[in-house]
C-alpha positions as CSV (number, residue, x, y, z in Angstrom):
1,M,-1.0,3.8,-147.8
2,K,-3.5,5.5,-145.7
3,K,-2.6,8.3,-143.4
4,S,-3.5,6.4,-140.2
5,M,-1.3,3.5,-141.2
6,K,1.6,5.8,-141.9
7,G,1.0,7.4,-138.5
8,T,1.1,4.1,-136.7
9,I,4.3,3.1,-138.4
10,A,5.9,6.4,-137.5
11,I,4.9,6.1,-133.9
12,A,6.2,2.5,-133.7
13,A,9.5,3.6,-135.3
14,G,9.9,6.4,-132.9
15,I,9.4,4.1,-129.9
16,A,11.8,1.6,-131.4
17,L,14.4,4.4,-131.8
18,L,14.0,5.5,-128.2
19,L,14.3,2.0,-126.8
20,G,17.0,0.9,-129.3
21,G,19.8,3.3,-128.3
22,S,19.3,6.5,-130.3
23,G,17.4,7.8,-127.3
24,S,17.7,6.8,-123.7
25,L,15.4,5.9,-120.9
26,A,17.3,6.8,-117.7
27,Y,16.5,6.4,-114.1
28,W,18.6,6.4,-110.9
29,Q,18.8,3.4,-108.5
30,G,20.6,2.7,-105.3
31,S,20.9,-0.4,-103.0
32,A,22.4,-1.3,-99.7
33,Q,22.9,-4.8,-98.3
34,V,22.7,-6.0,-94.7
35,S,25.5,-8.5,-94.1
36,S,24.4,-12.0,-93.0
37,A,24.8,-12.8,-89.3
38,T,24.6,-16.0,-87.2
39,V,23.0,-16.3,-83.8
40,Q,24.2,-19.2,-81.8
41,T,22.4,-21.0,-79.0
42,G,23.8,-22.1,-75.7
43,E,23.8,-25.4,-73.9
44,L,22.6,-26.8,-70.6
45,S,23.3,-30.5,-69.9
46,V,24.2,-33.0,-67.2
47,A,25.9,-36.4,-67.7
48,L,27.5,-39.1,-65.7
49,T,31.1,-39.3,-66.5
50,S,33.5,-42.3,-66.4
51,G,35.3,-43.2,-63.2
52,A,32.6,-44.5,-60.9
53,T,34.2,-46.6,-58.1
54,W,33.1,-49.0,-55.4
55,Q,35.3,-49.3,-52.4
56,V,35.2,-51.2,-49.1
57,K,36.7,-49.6,-46.0
58,R,37.7,-51.8,-43.1
59,G,39.5,-50.1,-40.3
60,S,42.3,-48.0,-41.9
61,T,42.4,-50.1,-45.1
62,T,40.5,-49.1,-48.2
63,T,40.2,-51.5,-51.1
64,D,38.8,-50.8,-54.6
65,I,36.2,-53.4,-55.4
66,T,34.9,-51.9,-58.7
67,S,36.0,-54.8,-60.8
68,T,35.1,-57.5,-58.2
69,L,31.8,-56.1,-57.0
70,S,29.7,-59.0,-58.3
71,S,31.7,-61.4,-56.1
72,F,32.1,-59.1,-53.0
73,K,30.3,-60.2,-49.9
74,M,29.8,-57.5,-47.2
75,V,30.3,-58.6,-43.5
76,P,30.0,-56.8,-40.2
77,G,32.8,-54.1,-39.9
78,D,32.7,-53.1,-43.6
79,T,31.8,-49.7,-45.0
80,V,31.0,-49.8,-48.7
81,V,31.3,-46.5,-50.6
82,Y,30.0,-46.0,-54.1
83,T,31.3,-42.7,-55.8
84,V,29.7,-41.6,-59.1
85,P,31.1,-38.6,-60.9
86,F,29.0,-36.2,-63.0
87,Q,29.5,-33.1,-65.1
88,T,27.3,-30.2,-66.0
89,K,27.7,-27.8,-69.0
90,A,26.0,-24.4,-68.8
91,N,26.9,-22.1,-71.7
92,G,24.8,-19.1,-72.6
93,T,25.1,-15.3,-72.2
94,N,22.1,-14.9,-69.9
95,L,21.8,-18.5,-68.7
96,T,21.3,-19.3,-65.1
97,A,20.2,-22.8,-63.9
98,G,19.6,-24.8,-60.8
99,G,20.4,-28.5,-60.1
100,A,18.3,-31.0,-58.2
101,I,19.2,-34.4,-57.0
102,N,16.5,-37.0,-56.4
103,W,18.5,-39.2,-54.1
104,G,18.1,-43.0,-54.2
105,G,19.6,-45.0,-51.4
106,Y,19.8,-48.4,-50.0
107,A,16.4,-49.8,-49.4
108,A,15.3,-52.3,-46.8
109,V,18.6,-52.6,-44.9
110,P,18.5,-53.8,-41.2
111,A,18.1,-50.9,-38.7
112,H,21.6,-51.3,-37.3
113,L,23.2,-50.6,-40.7
114,T,23.7,-47.0,-41.6
115,S,23.2,-45.7,-45.1
116,S,23.9,-42.2,-46.2
117,V,24.2,-40.0,-49.4
118,A,26.3,-37.0,-50.0
119,G,27.7,-35.0,-52.8
120,T,30.0,-32.3,-54.0
121,Y,29.6,-29.9,-57.0
122,N,32.1,-27.4,-58.2
123,S,34.4,-28.2,-55.2
124,A,31.6,-27.4,-52.7
125,A,29.4,-29.8,-50.6
126,I,25.8,-30.2,-51.9
127,S,23.5,-29.2,-49.1
128,G,20.4,-31.4,-49.3
129,S,19.2,-32.0,-52.8
130,A,19.7,-28.6,-54.6
131,F,22.7,-26.7,-56.1
132,T,23.3,-23.8,-58.4
133,V,24.7,-24.8,-61.7
134,A,28.0,-23.1,-62.5
135,S,28.7,-21.4,-65.7
136,G,30.8,-23.4,-68.2
137,T,31.8,-26.9,-67.4
138,A,31.8,-28.1,-63.8
139,N,32.2,-31.4,-62.1
140,G,30.5,-33.1,-59.2
141,Q,30.2,-36.4,-57.5
142,L,27.5,-38.4,-55.7
143,V,28.7,-40.6,-52.8
144,F,26.6,-43.5,-51.4
145,T,27.8,-45.1,-48.2
146,L,26.6,-48.3,-46.4
147,T,28.2,-49.0,-43.0
148,W,27.9,-52.2,-41.0
149,P,29.2,-51.8,-37.5
150,F,31.2,-54.6,-35.8
151,G,31.3,-55.6,-32.2
152,T,29.4,-54.2,-29.3
153,S,27.7,-51.4,-31.4
154,A,26.2,-54.1,-33.7
155,T,23.1,-55.6,-32.3
156,N,21.6,-58.8,-33.9
157,D,24.3,-59.1,-36.5
158,T,24.2,-62.8,-36.2
159,A,20.5,-62.9,-37.0
160,A,19.7,-64.9,-40.0
161,S,18.0,-61.8,-41.5
162,T,21.4,-60.3,-42.2
163,M,23.0,-63.3,-43.8
164,N,23.0,-64.0,-47.6
165,Q,21.0,-60.9,-48.3
166,S,21.1,-58.4,-51.2
167,W,20.6,-54.7,-50.5
168,N,19.8,-52.7,-53.6
169,L,20.9,-49.1,-54.2
170,G,17.9,-47.2,-55.6
171,A,18.2,-45.0,-58.6
172,T,19.3,-41.4,-58.2
173,T,18.6,-38.7,-60.8
174,V,20.5,-35.4,-61.3
175,T,18.5,-32.8,-63.2
176,V,19.5,-29.3,-64.3
177,T,16.9,-26.8,-65.2
178,Q,17.1,-23.2,-66.5
179,T,15.9,-20.5,-64.2
180,A,14.1,-17.3,-65.4
181,N,16.8,-14.8,-64.7
182,G,14.6,-11.9,-65.7
183,A,13.1,-13.6,-68.8
184,S,9.4,-13.1,-69.4
């Protein structure tokens, strides 16, 4: 065998010995692990809740007409009240929000009938069409009233224009919107 071949074999055997356990190839290593974490998001919502009612008030008597509304016929001296409950949910560490009501109402009623809208939210009266959304879960209600006076305060109530009519309640929308609260 040639010397160069013997040298190559010797080098290969030496490397094999070092890697194979007679010798050692050592190095140090360390590691650290960051634990997993979850970031949760909040919630902002508004929904109508069950329990909407229709009532007719006549004098000191109030009658629930929710189940008979389709057959109810309003006459002079009646006040019809429609109450619609709603609920907001506002959950978030830095969440602030405002609420807005785009009021509907009764359209095209004779001038001597009175229609009005009102509401409460979180146990306080809603002034106008805006309110501040409470943190957590809060309840409110929208109240639509149509009053038909009787007697001397009712002019032209016998007119044919008030008989056999339908007066429609326009749609009302409640919207909740996040406010900046320092966000950029």
